[in-house]
N, CA, C and O atoms as a GROMACS GRO file, in nm:
protein
  476
    1UNK      N    1  -2.226  -0.763  -4.044
    1UNK     CA    2  -2.192  -0.736  -4.108
    1UNK      C    3  -2.098  -0.645  -4.135
    1UNK      O    4  -2.047  -0.560  -4.062
    2UNK      N    5  -2.072  -0.680  -4.286
    2UNK     CA    6  -1.914  -0.639  -4.315
    2UNK      C    7  -1.965  -0.443  -4.310
    2UNK      O    8  -2.072  -0.382  -4.317
    3UNK      N    9  -1.821  -0.406  -4.295
    3UNK     CA   10  -1.802  -0.271  -4.300
    3UNK      C   11  -1.838  -0.215  -4.374
    3UNK      O   12  -1.912  -0.121  -4.346
    4UNK      N   13  -1.803  -0.242  -4.508
    4UNK     CA   14  -1.820  -0.201  -4.690
    4UNK      C   15  -1.994  -0.180  -4.665
    4UNK      O   16  -2.038  -0.077  -4.715
    5UNK      N   17  -2.130  -0.297  -4.570
    5UNK     CA   18  -2.235  -0.263  -4.600
    5UNK      C   19  -2.336  -0.154  -4.442
    5UNK      O   20  -2.456  -0.131  -4.424
    6UNK      N   21  -2.215  -0.119  -4.368
    6UNK     CA   22  -2.207   0.016  -4.255
    6UNK      C   23  -2.349   0.111  -4.268
    6UNK      O   24  -2.391   0.126  -4.384
    7UNK      N   25  -2.388   0.145  -4.213
    7UNK     CA   26  -2.513   0.285  -4.204
    7UNK      C   27  -2.393   0.340  -4.131
    7UNK      O   28  -2.304   0.297  -4.059
    8UNK      N   29  -2.452   0.526  -4.214
    8UNK     CA   30  -2.404   0.597  -4.125
    8UNK      C   31  -2.424   0.588  -3.953
    8UNK      O   32  -2.326   0.602  -3.880
    9UNK      N   33  -2.591   0.556  -3.882
    9UNK     CA   34  -2.534   0.540  -3.787
    9UNK      C   35  -2.458   0.404  -3.690
    9UNK      O   36  -2.479   0.364  -3.576
   10UNK      N   37  -2.358   0.356  -3.803
   10UNK     CA   38  -2.286   0.241  -3.720
   10UNK      C   39  -2.179   0.310  -3.670
   10UNK      O   40  -2.130   0.310  -3.556
   11UNK      N   41  -2.140   0.382  -3.798
   11UNK     CA   42  -2.027   0.444  -3.822
   11UNK      C   43  -1.978   0.618  -3.670
   11UNK      O   44  -1.893   0.674  -3.601
   12UNK      N   45  -2.126   0.614  -3.719
   12UNK     CA   46  -2.144   0.802  -3.659
   12UNK      C   47  -2.079   0.708  -3.468
   12UNK      O   48  -1.992   0.757  -3.397
   13UNK      N   49  -2.161   0.568  -3.433
   13UNK     CA   50  -2.183   0.547  -3.310
   13UNK      C   51  -2.010   0.507  -3.291
   13UNK      O   52  -1.967   0.529  -3.178
   14UNK      N   53  -1.925   0.458  -3.378
   14UNK     CA   54  -1.797   0.434  -3.380
   14UNK      C   55  -1.777   0.574  -3.375
   14UNK      O   56  -1.738   0.613  -3.265
   15UNK      N   57  -1.786   0.624  -3.423
   15UNK     CA   58  -1.631   0.820  -3.416
   15UNK      C   59  -1.701   0.839  -3.246
   15UNK      O   60  -1.621   0.903  -3.179
   16UNK      N   61  -1.846   0.793  -3.152
   16UNK     CA   62  -1.848   0.850  -3.030
   16UNK      C   63  -1.738   0.849  -2.946
   16UNK      O   64  -1.676   0.761  -3.004
   17UNK      N   65  -1.674   0.878  -2.863
   17UNK     CA   66  -1.597   0.835  -2.789
   17UNK      C   67  -1.734   0.721  -2.648
   17UNK      O   68  -1.845   0.735  -2.596
   18UNK      N   69  -1.606   0.609  -2.654
   18UNK     CA   70  -1.698   0.513  -2.556
   18UNK      C   71  -1.634   0.404  -2.556
   18UNK      O   72  -1.631   0.329  -2.654
   19UNK      N   73  -1.549   0.373  -2.401
   19UNK     CA   74  -1.449   0.281  -2.372
   19UNK      C   75  -1.478   0.176  -2.467
   19UNK      O   76  -1.552   0.204  -2.560
   20UNK      N   77  -1.434   0.071  -2.457
   20UNK     CA   78  -1.465  -0.104  -2.564
   20UNK      C   79  -1.404  -0.184  -2.440
   20UNK      O   80  -1.361  -0.151  -2.329
   21UNK      N   81  -1.421  -0.317  -2.517
   21UNK     CA   82  -1.354  -0.439  -2.400
   21UNK      C   83  -1.261  -0.493  -2.578
   21UNK      O   84  -1.293  -0.484  -2.697
   22UNK      N   85  -1.147  -0.543  -2.510
   22UNK     CA   86  -1.121  -0.699  -2.611
   22UNK      C   87  -1.103  -0.818  -2.546
   22UNK      O   88  -1.068  -0.850  -2.433
   23UNK      N   89  -1.142  -0.889  -2.668
   23UNK     CA   90  -1.139  -1.011  -2.622
   23UNK      C   91  -1.079  -1.054  -2.686
   23UNK      O   92  -1.077  -1.030  -2.806
   24UNK      N   93  -0.989  -1.156  -2.609
   24UNK     CA   94  -0.847  -1.256  -2.661
   24UNK      C   95  -0.861  -1.373  -2.671
   24UNK      O   96  -0.970  -1.422  -2.700
   25UNK      N   97  -0.751  -1.448  -2.648
   25UNK     CA   98  -0.779  -1.523  -2.628
   25UNK      C   99  -0.630  -1.600  -2.493
   25UNK      O  100  -0.508  -1.589  -2.508
   26UNK      N  101  -0.692  -1.661  -2.393
   26UNK     CA  102  -0.531  -1.748  -2.349
   26UNK      C  103  -0.508  -1.789  -2.394
   26UNK      O  104  -0.572  -1.778  -2.499
   27UNK      N  105  -0.370  -1.918  -2.401
   27UNK     CA  106  -0.328  -2.034  -2.414
   27UNK      C  107  -0.442  -2.150  -2.364
   27UNK      O  108  -0.467  -2.241  -2.442
   28UNK      N  109  -0.505  -2.146  -2.239
   28UNK     CA  110  -0.591  -2.256  -2.264
   28UNK      C  111  -0.686  -2.258  -2.327
   28UNK      O  112  -0.748  -2.360  -2.354
   29UNK      N  113  -0.717  -2.136  -2.365
   29UNK     CA  114  -0.860  -2.131  -2.489
   29UNK      C  115  -0.948  -2.082  -2.434
   29UNK      O  116  -1.056  -2.084  -2.493
   30UNK      N  117  -0.940  -2.018  -2.306
   30UNK     CA  118  -0.991  -1.930  -2.189
   30UNK      C  119  -1.020  -1.793  -2.266
   30UNK      O  120  -0.929  -1.759  -2.342
   31UNK      N  121  -1.139  -1.705  -2.259
   31UNK     CA  122  -1.144  -1.558  -2.284
   31UNK      C  123  -1.059  -1.446  -2.208
   31UNK      O  124  -1.100  -1.420  -2.095
   32UNK      N  125  -0.957  -1.382  -2.249
   32UNK     CA  126  -0.911  -1.349  -2.156
   32UNK      C  127  -1.017  -1.154  -2.231
   32UNK      O  128  -0.997  -1.130  -2.350
   33UNK      N  129  -1.077  -1.088  -2.178
   33UNK     CA  130  -1.148  -0.922  -2.150
   33UNK      C  131  -1.094  -0.827  -2.126
   33UNK      O  132  -1.111  -0.786  -2.011
   34UNK      N  133  -1.027  -0.768  -2.193
   34UNK     CA  134  -1.000  -0.597  -2.132
   34UNK      C  135  -1.015  -0.516  -2.217
   34UNK      O  136  -1.004  -0.491  -2.337
   35UNK      N  137  -1.065  -0.452  -2.041
   35UNK     CA  138  -1.102  -0.233  -2.157
   35UNK      C  139  -0.997  -0.208  -2.177
   35UNK      O  140  -0.885  -0.233  -2.132
   36UNK      N  141  -1.073  -0.119  -2.304
   36UNK     CA  142  -0.996  -0.093  -2.400
   36UNK      C  143  -0.994   0.009  -2.516
   36UNK      O  144  -1.022  -0.054  -2.618
   37UNK      N  145  -0.969   0.163  -2.551
   37UNK     CA  146  -0.989   0.220  -2.636
   37UNK      C  147  -0.962   0.200  -2.804
   37UNK      O  148  -0.853   0.204  -2.862
   38UNK      N  149  -1.082   0.181  -2.856
   38UNK     CA  150  -1.039   0.144  -3.028
   38UNK      C  151  -1.126   0.206  -3.100
   38UNK      O  152  -1.246   0.231  -3.096
   39UNK      N  153  -1.024   0.228  -3.178
   39UNK     CA  154  -1.025   0.295  -3.355
   39UNK      C  155  -1.083   0.245  -3.521
   39UNK      O  156  -1.023   0.174  -3.602
   40UNK      N  157  -1.204   0.304  -3.535
   40UNK     CA  158  -1.214   0.235  -3.656
   40UNK      C  159  -1.164   0.331  -3.779
   40UNK      O  160  -1.141   0.452  -3.785
   41UNK      N  161  -1.158   0.226  -3.873
   41UNK     CA  162  -1.060   0.339  -3.987
   41UNK      C  163  -1.150   0.158  -4.049
   41UNK      O  164  -1.123   0.038  -4.060
   42UNK      N  165  -1.264   0.255  -4.073
   42UNK     CA  166  -1.427   0.239  -4.225
   42UNK      C  167  -1.289   0.190  -4.373
   42UNK      O  168  -1.202   0.104  -4.378
   43UNK      N  169  -1.308   0.236  -4.415
   43UNK     CA  170  -1.204   0.256  -4.516
   43UNK      C  171  -1.124   0.138  -4.591
   43UNK      O  172  -1.116   0.085  -4.702
   44UNK      N  173  -1.051   0.127  -4.412
   44UNK     CA  174  -0.922   0.017  -4.485
   44UNK      C  175  -0.996  -0.069  -4.360
   44UNK      O  176  -0.918  -0.136  -4.292
   45UNK      N  177  -1.125  -0.071  -4.326
   45UNK     CA  178  -1.118  -0.250  -4.286
   45UNK      C  179  -1.018  -0.250  -4.165
   45UNK      O  180  -0.939  -0.341  -4.143
   46UNK      N  181  -1.028  -0.167  -4.109
   46UNK     CA  182  -0.954  -0.126  -3.936
   46UNK      C  183  -0.970  -0.118  -3.846
   46UNK      O  184  -0.958  -0.004  -3.799
   47UNK      N  185  -1.009  -0.229  -3.753
   47UNK     CA  186  -1.027  -0.136  -3.621
   47UNK      C  187  -0.877  -0.154  -3.525
   47UNK      O  188  -0.829  -0.261  -3.490
   48UNK      N  189  -0.831  -0.037  -3.499
   48UNK     CA  190  -0.710  -0.042  -3.417
   48UNK      C  191  -0.717  -0.017  -3.201
   48UNK      O  192  -0.761   0.075  -3.132
   49UNK      N  193  -0.637  -0.178  -3.158
   49UNK     CA  194  -0.606  -0.103  -3.077
   49UNK      C  195  -0.432  -0.090  -3.048
   49UNK      O  196  -0.354  -0.142  -3.127
   50UNK      N  197  -0.397  -0.036  -2.958
   50UNK     CA  198  -0.327   0.043  -2.900
   50UNK      C  199  -0.241  -0.042  -2.757
   50UNK      O  200  -0.323  -0.045  -2.665
   51UNK      N  201  -0.126  -0.101  -2.718
   51UNK     CA  202  -0.094  -0.173  -2.603
   51UNK      C  203   0.055  -0.230  -2.633
   51UNK      O  204   0.103  -0.280  -2.734
   52UNK      N  205   0.114  -0.199  -2.490
   52UNK     CA  206   0.215  -0.243  -2.504
   52UNK      C  207   0.284  -0.374  -2.592
   52UNK      O  208   0.213  -0.405  -2.689
   53UNK      N  209   0.401  -0.453  -2.577
   53UNK     CA  210   0.424  -0.509  -2.672
   53UNK      C  211   0.402  -0.683  -2.581
   53UNK      O  212   0.341  -0.786  -2.610
   54UNK      N  213   0.491  -0.638  -2.463
   54UNK     CA  214   0.430  -0.745  -2.388
   54UNK      C  215   0.318  -0.796  -2.262
   54UNK      O  216   0.324  -0.866  -2.161
   55UNK      N  217   0.218  -0.719  -2.331
   55UNK     CA  218   0.061  -0.681  -2.272
   55UNK      C  219   0.072  -0.822  -2.266
   55UNK      O  220   0.181  -0.872  -2.295
   56UNK      N  221  -0.055  -0.916  -2.222
   56UNK     CA  222  -0.145  -0.976  -2.212
   56UNK      C  223  -0.171  -1.060  -2.360
   56UNK      O  224  -0.136  -1.164  -2.416
   57UNK      N  225  -0.290  -0.899  -2.394
   57UNK     CA  226  -0.441  -0.915  -2.487
   57UNK      C  227  -0.255  -0.909  -2.624
   57UNK      O  228  -0.253  -0.993  -2.713
   58UNK      N  229  -0.172  -0.839  -2.617
   58UNK     CA  230  -0.077  -0.827  -2.744
   58UNK      C  231   0.042  -1.004  -2.771
   58UNK      O  232   0.117  -1.027  -2.865
   59UNK      N  233   0.014  -1.088  -2.655
   59UNK     CA  234   0.049  -1.172  -2.689
   59UNK      C  235  -0.068  -1.251  -2.740
   59UNK      O  236  -0.072  -1.282  -2.859
   60UNK      N  237  -0.164  -1.286  -2.656
   60UNK     CA  238  -0.274  -1.341  -2.714
   60UNK      C  239  -0.236  -1.363  -2.836
   60UNK      O  240  -0.168  -1.452  -2.887
   61UNK      N  241  -0.320  -1.212  -2.902
   61UNK     CA  242  -0.394  -1.159  -3.060
   61UNK      C  243  -0.252  -1.232  -3.144
   61UNK      O  244  -0.256  -1.336  -3.211
   62UNK      N  245  -0.122  -1.139  -3.114
   62UNK     CA  246  -0.057  -1.199  -3.153
   62UNK      C  247  -0.047  -1.440  -3.196
   62UNK      O  248  -0.011  -1.518  -3.284
   63UNK      N  249  -0.096  -1.441  -3.087
   63UNK     CA  250  -0.046  -1.598  -3.113
   63UNK      C  251  -0.212  -1.704  -3.119
   63UNK      O  252  -0.220  -1.821  -3.082
   64UNK      N  253  -0.282  -1.650  -3.155
   64UNK     CA  254  -0.387  -1.664  -3.212
   64UNK      C  255  -0.465  -1.626  -3.306
   64UNK      O  256  -0.553  -1.697  -3.355
   65UNK      N  257  -0.438  -1.504  -3.340
   65UNK     CA  258  -0.442  -1.433  -3.430
   65UNK      C  259  -0.668  -1.397  -3.361
   65UNK      O  260  -0.728  -1.293  -3.386
   66UNK      N  261  -0.696  -1.450  -3.327
   66UNK     CA  262  -0.865  -1.407  -3.280
   66UNK      C  263  -0.893  -1.353  -3.159
   66UNK      O  264  -0.878  -1.384  -3.040
   67UNK      N  265  -0.968  -1.202  -3.265
   67UNK     CA  266  -1.014  -1.099  -3.108
   67UNK      C  267  -1.155  -1.032  -3.189
   67UNK      O  268  -1.206  -1.024  -3.300
   68UNK      N  269  -1.177  -0.988  -3.041
   68UNK     CA  270  -1.340  -0.943  -3.052
   68UNK      C  271  -1.313  -0.841  -3.014
   68UNK      O  272  -1.226  -0.818  -2.930
   69UNK      N  273  -1.401  -0.742  -3.082
   69UNK     CA  274  -1.431  -0.575  -2.962
   69UNK      C  275  -1.610  -0.567  -2.964
   69UNK      O  276  -1.703  -0.626  -3.020
   70UNK      N  277  -1.590  -0.453  -2.863
   70UNK     CA  278  -1.737  -0.416  -2.866
   70UNK      C  279  -1.768  -0.317  -2.732
   70UNK      O  280  -1.738  -0.311  -2.612
   71UNK      N  281  -1.835  -0.257  -2.817
   71UNK     CA  282  -1.811  -0.132  -2.757
   71UNK      C  283  -1.984  -0.065  -2.694
   71UNK      O  284  -2.070  -0.089  -2.780
   72UNK      N  285  -2.026  -0.012  -2.604
   72UNK     CA  286  -2.101  -0.060  -2.556
   72UNK      C  287  -2.226   0.076  -2.467
   72UNK      O  288  -2.187   0.104  -2.353
   73UNK      N  289  -2.317   0.129  -2.497
   73UNK     CA  290  -2.351   0.253  -2.520
   73UNK      C  291  -2.531   0.248  -2.457
   73UNK      O  292  -2.639   0.277  -2.508
   74UNK      N  293  -2.504   0.213  -2.368
   74UNK     CA  294  -2.707   0.181  -2.250
   74UNK      C  295  -2.729   0.073  -2.349
   74UNK      O  296  -2.661  -0.029  -2.339
   75UNK      N  297  -2.841   0.088  -2.468
   75UNK     CA  298  -2.860  -0.012  -2.515
   75UNK      C  299  -2.821  -0.037  -2.664
   75UNK      O  300  -2.859  -0.134  -2.730
   76UNK      N  301  -2.732   0.070  -2.711
   76UNK     CA  302  -2.658   0.066  -2.822
   76UNK      C  303  -2.566  -0.035  -2.782
   76UNK      O  304  -2.533  -0.044  -2.664
   77UNK      N  305  -2.495  -0.151  -2.915
   77UNK     CA  306  -2.352  -0.245  -2.891
   77UNK      C  307  -2.332  -0.270  -2.983
   77UNK      O  308  -2.430  -0.316  -3.043
   78UNK      N  309  -2.227  -0.264  -3.047
   78UNK     CA  310  -2.157  -0.342  -3.178
   78UNK      C  311  -2.006  -0.400  -3.104
   78UNK      O  312  -1.924  -0.371  -3.016
   79UNK      N  313  -2.033  -0.487  -3.191
   79UNK     CA  314  -1.944  -0.592  -3.141
   79UNK      C  315  -1.860  -0.668  -3.354
   79UNK      O  316  -1.902  -0.713  -3.460
   80UNK      N  317  -1.733  -0.629  -3.284
   80UNK     CA  318  -1.649  -0.648  -3.422
   80UNK      C  319  -1.519  -0.816  -3.362
   80UNK      O  320  -1.459  -0.853  -3.261
   81UNK      N  321  -1.545  -0.866  -3.526
   81UNK     CA  322  -1.474  -1.002  -3.493
   81UNK      C  323  -1.436  -1.001  -3.574
   81UNK      O  324  -1.501  -0.967  -3.673
   82UNK      N  325  -1.254  -1.052  -3.583
   82UNK     CA  326  -1.159  -1.074  -3.680
   82UNK      C  327  -1.054  -1.085  -3.654
   82UNK      O  328  -1.039  -1.114  -3.535
   83UNK      N  329  -0.909  -1.070  -3.746
   83UNK     CA  330  -0.836  -1.144  -3.686
   83UNK      C  331  -0.751  -0.988  -3.732
   83UNK      O  332  -0.757  -0.887  -3.802
   84UNK      N  333  -0.658  -1.076  -3.611
   84UNK     CA  334  -0.570  -0.986  -3.526
   84UNK      C  335  -0.464  -0.965  -3.575
   84UNK      O  336  -0.398  -1.069  -3.586
   85UNK      N  337  -0.388  -0.828  -3.631
   85UNK     CA  338  -0.212  -0.868  -3.696
   85UNK      C  339  -0.126  -0.755  -3.573
   85UNK      O  340  -0.136  -0.638  -3.609
   86UNK      N  341  -0.060  -0.772  -3.460
   86UNK     CA  342   0.014  -0.741  -3.391
   86UNK      C  343   0.160  -0.607  -3.437
   86UNK      O  344   0.279  -0.600  -3.405
   87UNK      N  345   0.091  -0.542  -3.502
   87UNK     CA  346   0.249  -0.431  -3.516
   87UNK      C  347   0.279  -0.312  -3.405
   87UNK      O  348   0.224  -0.236  -3.326
   88UNK      N  349   0.484  -0.379  -3.491
   88UNK     CA  350   0.540  -0.237  -3.397
   88UNK      C  351   0.585  -0.215  -3.430
   88UNK      O  352   0.688  -0.212  -3.363
   89UNK      N  353   0.602  -0.166  -3.559
   89UNK     CA  354   0.685  -0.115  -3.659
   89UNK      C  355   0.646   0.053  -3.622
   89UNK      O  356   0.529   0.071  -3.589
   90UNK      N  357   0.705   0.131  -3.624
   90UNK     CA  358   0.699   0.271  -3.552
   90UNK      C  359   0.636   0.325  -3.676
   90UNK      O  360   0.587   0.418  -3.611
   91UNK      N  361   0.586   0.354  -3.817
   91UNK     CA  362   0.408   0.383  -3.887
   91UNK      C  363   0.352   0.375  -3.842
   91UNK      O  364   0.304   0.482  -3.805
   92UNK      N  365   0.287   0.248  -3.789
   92UNK     CA  366   0.171   0.221  -3.762
   92UNK      C  367   0.122   0.249  -3.594
   92UNK      O  368   0.020   0.292  -3.540
   93UNK      N  369   0.228   0.209  -3.555
   93UNK     CA  370   0.219   0.277  -3.411
   93UNK      C  371   0.166   0.435  -3.399
   93UNK      O  372   0.077   0.482  -3.329
   94UNK      N  373   0.273   0.508  -3.512
   94UNK     CA  374   0.278   0.649  -3.524
   94UNK      C  375   0.080   0.710  -3.493
   94UNK      O  376   0.019   0.788  -3.419
   95UNK      N  377   0.043   0.583  -3.637
   95UNK     CA  378  -0.062   0.608  -3.726
   95UNK      C  379  -0.211   0.584  -3.590
   95UNK      O  380  -0.303   0.655  -3.550
   96UNK      N  381  -0.160   0.442  -3.559
   96UNK     CA  382  -0.249   0.387  -3.432
   96UNK      C  383  -0.256   0.486  -3.321
   96UNK      O  384  -0.361   0.493  -3.258
   97UNK      N  385  -0.162   0.560  -3.291
   97UNK     CA  386  -0.182   0.679  -3.190
   97UNK      C  387  -0.228   0.798  -3.190
   97UNK      O  388  -0.264   0.860  -3.090
   98UNK      N  389  -0.228   0.846  -3.331
   98UNK     CA  390  -0.279   0.963  -3.339
   98UNK      C  391  -0.426   0.897  -3.419
   98UNK      O  392  -0.362   0.850  -3.513
   99UNK      N  393  -0.494   0.880  -3.434
   99UNK     CA  394  -0.627   0.777  -3.486
   99UNK      C  395  -0.675   0.808  -3.330
   99UNK      O  396  -0.739   0.909  -3.298
  100UNK      N  397  -0.623   0.679  -3.214
  100UNK     CA  398  -0.633   0.685  -3.064
  100UNK      C  399  -0.684   0.815  -3.024
  100UNK      O  400  -0.801   0.847  -3.003
  101UNK      N  401  -0.509   0.927  -3.014
  101UNK     CA  402  -0.544   1.071  -2.998
  101UNK      C  403  -0.664   1.171  -3.042
  101UNK      O  404  -0.707   1.255  -2.963
  102UNK      N  405  -0.712   1.155  -3.168
  102UNK     CA  406  -0.841   1.224  -3.236
  102UNK      C  407  -0.964   1.192  -3.141
  102UNK      O  408  -1.050   1.272  -3.104
  103UNK      N  409  -0.947   0.966  -3.092
  103UNK     CA  410  -1.097   1.034  -3.039
  103UNK      C  411  -1.141   1.069  -2.873
  103UNK      O  412  -1.243   1.111  -2.819
  104UNK      N  413  -0.966   1.016  -2.812
  104UNK     CA  414  -1.024   0.955  -2.691
  104UNK      C  415  -0.920   1.126  -2.631
  104UNK      O  416  -0.980   1.226  -2.593
  105UNK      N  417  -0.746   1.117  -2.637
  105UNK     CA  418  -0.664   1.220  -2.596
  105UNK      C  419  -0.560   1.123  -2.581
  105UNK      O  420  -0.566   1.007  -2.540
  106UNK      N  421  -0.457   1.199  -2.626
  106UNK     CA  422  -0.304   1.191  -2.605
  106UNK      C  423  -0.279   1.085  -2.522
  106UNK      O  424  -0.285   1.104  -2.401
  107UNK      N  425  -0.239   0.930  -2.583
  107UNK     CA  426  -0.187   0.835  -2.478
  107UNK      C  427  -0.068   0.842  -2.446
  107UNK      O  428   0.018   0.854  -2.532
  108UNK      N  429  -0.033   0.836  -2.298
  108UNK     CA  430   0.082   0.797  -2.258
  108UNK      C  431   0.158   0.704  -2.344
  108UNK      O  432   0.122   0.622  -2.428
  109UNK      N  433   0.265   0.736  -2.305
  109UNK     CA  434   0.366   0.702  -2.314
  109UNK      C  435   0.428   0.566  -2.288
  109UNK      O  436   0.461   0.540  -2.172
  110UNK      N  437   0.452   0.461  -2.404
  110UNK     CA  438   0.482   0.323  -2.333
  110UNK      C  439   0.634   0.256  -2.403
  110UNK      O  440   0.705   0.281  -2.500
  111UNK      N  441   0.633   0.192  -2.331
  111UNK     CA  442   0.760   0.122  -2.346
  111UNK      C  443   0.783   0.010  -2.449
  111UNK      O  444   0.796  -0.097  -2.389
  112UNK      N  445   0.792  -0.005  -2.595
  112UNK     CA  446   0.747  -0.097  -2.654
  112UNK      C  447   0.607  -0.080  -2.707
  112UNK      O  448   0.524  -0.166  -2.677
  113UNK      N  449   0.581  -0.005  -2.761
  113UNK     CA  450   0.414  -0.034  -2.759
  113UNK      C  451   0.412  -0.004  -2.899
  113UNK      O  452   0.480   0.087  -2.946
  114UNK      N  453   0.314  -0.096  -2.986
  114UNK     CA  454   0.242  -0.216  -3.050
  114UNK      C  455   0.135  -0.172  -3.053
  114UNK      O  456   0.077  -0.090  -2.983
  115UNK      N  457   0.090  -0.267  -3.195
  115UNK     CA  458  -0.053  -0.203  -3.235
  115UNK      C  459  -0.133  -0.249  -3.296
  115UNK      O  460  -0.113  -0.247  -3.418
  116UNK      N  461  -0.268  -0.314  -3.244
  116UNK     CA  462  -0.331  -0.427  -3.298
  116UNK      C  463  -0.429  -0.411  -3.401
  116UNK      O  464  -0.519  -0.329  -3.389
  117UNK      N  465  -0.421  -0.463  -3.471
  117UNK     CA  466  -0.616  -0.416  -3.561
  117UNK      C  467  -0.637  -0.544  -3.627
  117UNK      O  468  -0.587  -0.652  -3.659
  118UNK      N  469  -0.717  -0.486  -3.628
  118UNK     CA  470  -0.890  -0.613  -3.711
  118UNK      C  471  -0.959  -0.561  -3.773
  118UNK      O  472  -0.936  -0.441  -3.785
  119UNK      N  473  -1.053  -0.606  -3.831
  119UNK     CA  474  -1.075  -0.722  -3.849
  119UNK      C  475  -0.964  -0.773  -3.987
  119UNK      O  476  -0.965  -0.890  -4.027
   0.00000   0.00000   0.00000
């Protein structure tokens, strides 16, 4: 289901505070799954994850562009699949950190922070 067709229950679920998983592909093609915080911008069609530029997840996302994020709460779950863009320009990182702080908490400073987005 595209975000443009998403109902209010979908959007409400993605506004709630839940831990998510990010799945990227390693160089050998095997999945790399990590717990992350994700923010959803349905108007822009973007899900954002913040991480350091040198993390395995950022390197995998940059190399393949293929990602999936999944959020689960009991019997409720939602998976978003798409193409990743790794951004490290200050404006994109600041926007990702602002959205993360709204949903979770102010993120800890990370050297060489970057922002990944999908779909």
